[in-house]
C-alpha positions as a Markdown table, in Angstrom:
| # | Residue | x | y | z |
|---|---|---|---|---|
| 1 | Met | 103.6 | 73.3 | 68.3 |
| 2 | Asp | 105.2 | 69.9 | 69.4 |
| 3 | Lys | 106.3 | 68.8 | 72.6 |
| 4 | Glu | 110.0 | 69.1 | 71.5 |
| 5 | Thr | 109.9 | 73.0 | 71.4 |
| 6 | Pro | 111.6 | 74.9 | 74.3 |
| 7 | Met | 109.0 | 76.1 | 76.5 |
| 8 | Phe | 110.1 | 80.0 | 76.4 |
| 9 | His | 109.6 | 79.4 | 72.1 |
| 10 | Arg | 106.2 | 78.4 | 72.3 |
| 11 | Glu | 102.5 | 79.1 | 73.5 |
| 12 | Val | 101.1 | 77.8 | 76.8 |
| 13 | Leu | 99.7 | 74.6 | 77.2 |
| 14 | Tyr | 96.6 | 75.6 | 79.4 |
| 15 | Pro | 95.9 | 79.4 | 78.2 |
| 16 | Lys | 92.3 | 79.5 | 79.8 |
| 17 | Leu | 93.3 | 77.8 | 82.7 |
| 18 | Glu | 96.4 | 79.7 | 83.4 |
| 19 | Gln | 94.4 | 82.8 | 82.8 |
| 20 | Ile | 92.1 | 81.9 | 85.6 |
| 21 | Leu | 95.1 | 81.1 | 87.7 |
| 22 | Val | 96.7 | 84.4 | 87.3 |
| 23 | Phe | 93.6 | 86.0 | 88.3 |
| 24 | Val | 92.7 | 84.2 | 91.2 |
| 25 | Ala | 96.6 | 85.0 | 92.4 |
| 26 | Ala | 95.9 | 88.7 | 91.7 |
| 27 | Leu | 92.6 | 88.4 | 93.7 |
| 28 | Asp | 94.1 | 86.5 | 96.7 |
| 29 | Val | 97.0 | 89.4 | 96.6 |
| 30 | Met | 94.3 | 92.3 | 96.8 |
| 31 | Leu | 92.2 | 90.6 | 99.3 |
| 32 | Thr | 95.3 | 89.9 | 101.5 |
| 33 | His | 96.3 | 93.7 | 100.9 |
| 34 | Leu | 92.8 | 94.7 | 101.8 |
| 35 | Ile | 92.9 | 92.5 | 105.0 |
| 36 | Leu | 96.0 | 93.9 | 106.2 |
| 37 | Cys | 94.8 | 97.4 | 106.0 |
| 38 | Leu | 91.9 | 96.7 | 107.9 |
| 39 | Gly | 94.3 | 95.1 | 111.0 |
| 40 | Gly | 93.9 | 91.4 | 110.2 |
| 41 | Val | 96.5 | 89.2 | 109.6 |
| 42 | Glu | 98.0 | 87.0 | 106.8 |
| 43 | Ala | 97.5 | 83.2 | 107.8 |
| 44 | Asn | 100.6 | 82.1 | 106.3 |
| 45 | Pro | 103.4 | 82.6 | 108.7 |
| 46 | Val | 106.1 | 83.1 | 105.7 |
| 47 | Ala | 103.9 | 85.2 | 103.8 |
| 48 | Met | 103.2 | 87.1 | 107.3 |
| 49 | Arg | 107.0 | 87.1 | 108.1 |
| 50 | Ile | 107.5 | 88.7 | 104.4 |
| 51 | Phe | 104.8 | 91.3 | 105.0 |
| 52 | Glu | 106.6 | 92.5 | 108.3 |
| 53 | His | 109.6 | 93.1 | 106.4 |
| 54 | Gly | 109.0 | 93.9 | 103.0 |
| 55 | Gly | 105.5 | 95.5 | 103.3 |
| 56 | Thr | 102.8 | 95.1 | 100.6 |
| 57 | Leu | 105.1 | 95.5 | 97.4 |
| 58 | Gly | 107.4 | 92.1 | 99.5 |
| 59 | Ile | 104.3 | 90.1 | 100.1 |
| 60 | Ser | 103.0 | 90.9 | 96.5 |
| 61 | Leu | 106.3 | 90.2 | 94.8 |
| 62 | Tyr | 106.2 | 86.8 | 97.2 |
| 63 | Lys | 102.8 | 85.6 | 95.9 |
| 64 | Phe | 103.6 | 86.4 | 92.2 |
| 65 | Ala | 106.5 | 84.3 | 92.3 |
| 66 | Leu | 105.4 | 81.4 | 93.9 |
| 67 | Leu | 102.6 | 82.3 | 91.2 |
| 68 | Ala | 105.4 | 82.1 | 88.3 |
| 69 | Leu | 106.6 | 79.0 | 89.8 |
| 70 | Val | 103.6 | 77.1 | 89.6 |
| 71 | Val | 103.2 | 78.1 | 86.0 |
| 72 | Phe | 106.8 | 77.1 | 85.5 |
| 73 | Leu | 105.8 | 73.7 | 86.6 |
| 74 | Val | 102.7 | 73.2 | 85.0 |
| 75 | Glu | 104.1 | 73.9 | 81.7 |
| 76 | Ser | 107.3 | 72.1 | 82.3 |
| 77 | Ile | 105.3 | 68.9 | 83.4 |
| 78 | Gly | 102.8 | 69.7 | 80.9 |
| 79 | Ala | 105.1 | 69.5 | 78.2 |
| 80 | Arg | 105.7 | 65.7 | 79.1 |
| 81 | Arg | 102.3 | 64.8 | 80.5 |
| 82 | Val | 99.8 | 67.0 | 78.9 |
| 83 | Asn | 96.5 | 65.5 | 81.2 |
| 84 | Thr | 99.0 | 65.7 | 84.6 |
| 85 | Gly | 99.8 | 69.3 | 83.3 |
| 86 | Arg | 95.9 | 70.2 | 83.3 |
| 87 | Met | 95.3 | 68.3 | 86.5 |
| 88 | Leu | 98.0 | 70.6 | 88.4 |
| 89 | Val | 96.6 | 73.8 | 87.3 |
| 90 | Lys | 92.9 | 73.0 | 88.2 |
| 91 | Ala | 94.6 | 71.9 | 91.7 |
| 92 | Ala | 96.5 | 75.4 | 91.7 |
| 93 | Ile | 93.7 | 76.9 | 90.9 |
| 94 | Gly | 91.6 | 75.2 | 93.9 |
| 95 | Ile | 94.4 | 76.0 | 96.5 |
| 96 | Asn | 94.6 | 79.4 | 95.6 |
| 97 | Met | 90.5 | 79.8 | 96.0 |
| 98 | Leu | 90.9 | 78.7 | 99.8 |
| 99 | Pro | 92.3 | 82.1 | 101.1 |
| 100 | Ile | 89.9 | 83.5 | 99.1 |
| 101 | Val | 86.6 | 82.1 | 100.4 |
| 102 | Val | 88.2 | 82.6 | 103.9 |
| 103 | Ala | 89.2 | 86.5 | 103.2 |
| 104 | Leu | 85.6 | 86.8 | 101.9 |
| 105 | Met | 84.2 | 85.3 | 105.1 |
| 106 | Ile | 86.4 | 87.4 | 107.5 |
| 107 | Leu | 85.9 | 90.6 | 105.6 |
| 108 | Pro | 82.6 | 91.7 | 106.7 |
| 109 | Ser | 83.5 | 91.5 | 110.1 |
| 110 | Leu | 86.9 | 93.5 | 109.5 |
| 111 | Val | 85.1 | 96.2 | 107.8 |
| 112 | Ala | 82.7 | 96.4 | 110.4 |
| 113 | Ala | 85.1 | 96.4 | 113.4 |
| 114 | Tyr | 87.3 | 99.3 | 110.8 |
| 115 | Trp | 84.0 | 101.4 | 110.6 |
| 116 | Ile | 82.8 | 101.3 | 114.4 |
| 117 | Ala | 86.5 | 101.9 | 115.7 |
């Protein structure tokens, strides 16, 4: 499809990269839930505030709303500048990997503390 086709009437520009982004975002939500259940805290103060008021559902909706915004921006920018959109989705994947790496680093100590307590 050409660049002039409206966004909601065409295939996504970066299907594989966006699948990876969705997977990474979902993994972040799952690890966040696990860490919070084990007594850990959300490092993002905005997300923590949302969790305090909306619980797991609230923080999940917040994180997936951010994901939807990023995908929308990637697709919008990519429709005009393909390489810029590709770089943006790759950057989003990298940024979303950071909390996953941190979570995987602290998870063993949280699990140990949970089982000892």
